[in-house]
C-alpha positions in Angstrom: 112.1 3.9 19.5 109.4 2.8 21.9 107.8 6.2 21.9 107.6 6.1 18.1 105.8 2.8 18.2 103.4 4.1 20.8 102.7 7.2 18.7 102.1 5.1 15.6 99.6 2.9 17.4 97.9 5.9 18.9 97.6 7.6 15.5 96.1 4.5 13.9 93.5 4.5 16.7 92.7 8.1 16.1 92.3 7.5 12.4 89.9 4.6 13.2 87.8 6.7 15.6 87.8 9.6 13.1 86.4 7.3 10.4 83.8 6.0 12.8 82.8 9.5 13.9 82.8 11.2 10.6 81.8 8.2 8.4 84.3 9.1 5.7 87.6 7.5 4.8 88.3 10.9 3.1 88.8 12.6 6.5 92.4 13.6 6.5 94.5 13.4 9.6 97.5 15.7 9.2 100.6 13.9 10.2 103.3 16.0 8.5 104.8 19.3 9.7 104.8 18.2 13.3 101.1 17.4 13.4 101.6 13.8 14.5 103.5 15.1 17.6 100.6 17.6 18.2 98.0 14.8 18.1 100.1 12.6 20.3 100.6 15.4 22.9 96.8 16.3 22.8 96.0 12.6 23.3 98.0 12.6 26.5 95.5 15.1 28.0 92.2 14.6 26.2 90.1 11.6 25.3 90.2 10.9 21.6 86.5 11.7 21.2 87.1 15.1 22.8 90.2 15.7 20.7 88.2 15.0 17.5 85.4 17.3 18.6 87.6 20.2 19.6 90.2 20.1 16.8 88.4 18.9 13.7 87.4 21.1 10.7 84.4 19.3 9.4 84.0 21.5 6.4 87.4 20.7 5.1 87.5 17.2 6.6 90.8 17.6 8.4 92.2 17.0 11.8 93.8 18.6 13.8 92.8 22.1 13.0 92.0 25.3 15.0 91.8 28.9 14.0 93.2 30.6 17.0 92.6 34.2 15.9 88.9 33.6 15.2 88.5 31.8 18.5 90.0 34.7 20.4 87.6 37.1 18.7 84.6 35.0 19.6 85.8 34.6 23.2 86.4 38.3 23.6 83.0 39.2 22.2 81.1 36.5 24.2 82.8 37.7 27.4 81.3 41.1 26.7 77.9 39.6 26.0 78.0 37.4 29.1 77.3 40.4 31.3 74.3 41.4 29.2 72.5 38.0 29.4 69.4 38.6 31.4 68.4 35.0 32.2 70.4 32.6 34.2 70.1 29.7 31.7 71.4 31.8 28.8 74.3 33.1 31.0 75.2 29.6 32.0 75.2 28.3 28.4 77.3 31.2 27.3 79.8 30.8 30.2 80.2 27.1 29.4 80.7 27.9 25.7 83.3 30.5 26.4 85.1 28.1 28.9 85.2 25.4 26.2 86.5 27.8 23.6 89.3 29.2 25.7 90.2 25.6 26.9 90.4 24.5 23.2 92.5 27.5 22.3 95.0 27.2 25.2 95.2 23.5 24.8 95.9 23.8 21.1 98.7 26.3 21.7 100.3 25.2 24.9 99.8 21.4 24.9 99.4 20.6 21.2 102.2 22.8 19.9 104.2 23.1 23.1 103.9 26.9 23.4 103.2 30.0 21.4 106.7 30.1 19.8 106.4 26.7 18.3 102.8 27.4 17.2 103.9 30.6 15.5 106.7 28.8 13.7 104.4 25.9 12.6 102.5 25.3 9.4 99.3 25.6 11.5 99.9 29.3 12.0 98.9 29.9 8.4 95.3 29.8 9.6 96.0 33.0 11.7 94.9 35.6 9.2 93.6 38.5 11.2 96.1 41.2 11.9 99.0 39.7 10.1 96.9 39.2 6.9 96.6 36.5 4.3 99.6 37.8 2.4 102.0 37.7 5.4 105.0 35.3 4.9 105.9 32.8 7.6 108.4 35.1 9.3 106.0 38.1 9.3 103.1 36.0 10.6 105.3 34.5 13.4 106.5 37.9 14.4 102.9 39.2 14.5 101.7 36.2 16.5 104.5 36.5 19.1 103.8 40.2 19.6 100.3 41.4 18.9 98.9 37.9 19.0 100.4 37.2 22.4 98.9 40.5 23.7 95.5 39.4 22.4 95.8 36.0 24.1 96.9 37.6 27.4 94.0 40.1 27.3 91.4 37.4 26.6 92.8 35.1 29.3 92.9 37.9 31.8 89.3 38.9 31.0 88.2 35.3 31.2 89.9 34.9 34.6 87.8 37.8 35.9 84.6 36.2 34.5 85.7 32.9 36.0 85.9 34.4 39.5 82.4 35.7 39.1 80.6 32.8 37.3 82.6 29.6 38.0 81.2 29.2 41.5 77.7 29.2 40.1 78.2 27.6 36.6 81.5 25.7 36.9 80.0 22.3 37.6 80.9 21.2 34.1 84.2 23.0 33.8 86.4 21.4 31.2 89.6 22.9 32.7 89.0 20.9 35.9 87.6 17.9 34.0 90.8 17.4 32.0 93.2 18.8 34.6 94.3 21.7 32.5 93.6 24.6 34.9 97.3 25.4 34.9 96.9 26.8 31.3 95.0 29.8 32.8 98.0 30.7 34.9 100.6 31.1 32.1 
């Protein structure tokens, strides 16, 4: 019972901060289908302002939201481009961007949803449209995410870890994994 009261208070605080940040009472905070638990778990790790920045869809005015499949594509492509950046400032910016994207993605799956299996079974997995397709039913989409999606995640994380070994000593001073104590997500 105490945890439910704590969660309710926290969700009200998030709602207030979202209204201040986005200036709209029409900003919808999803609290059904397990989203309130997701928000609460994310709030145990991230400051509310970061949570709102990382997991808001400003076009549709909803929170929490993250398109995992599209983030993985962007991370993969930017990791390829990272090696091509000729100037140090551009490489540093790209590395920080990639680091934040992969931190968002892994935090969403592993902390917010409590793992890939729970994410795949969630209402949130409807936003994963690449590969499984828009017409996939919940069971087909979950199966795709747990097989092909997991492979894609593992490949992107492995590729990021290689880049991290190279670039983190030089550019890692603002590393969000260390800042929010979530480096363990890279070892899963």
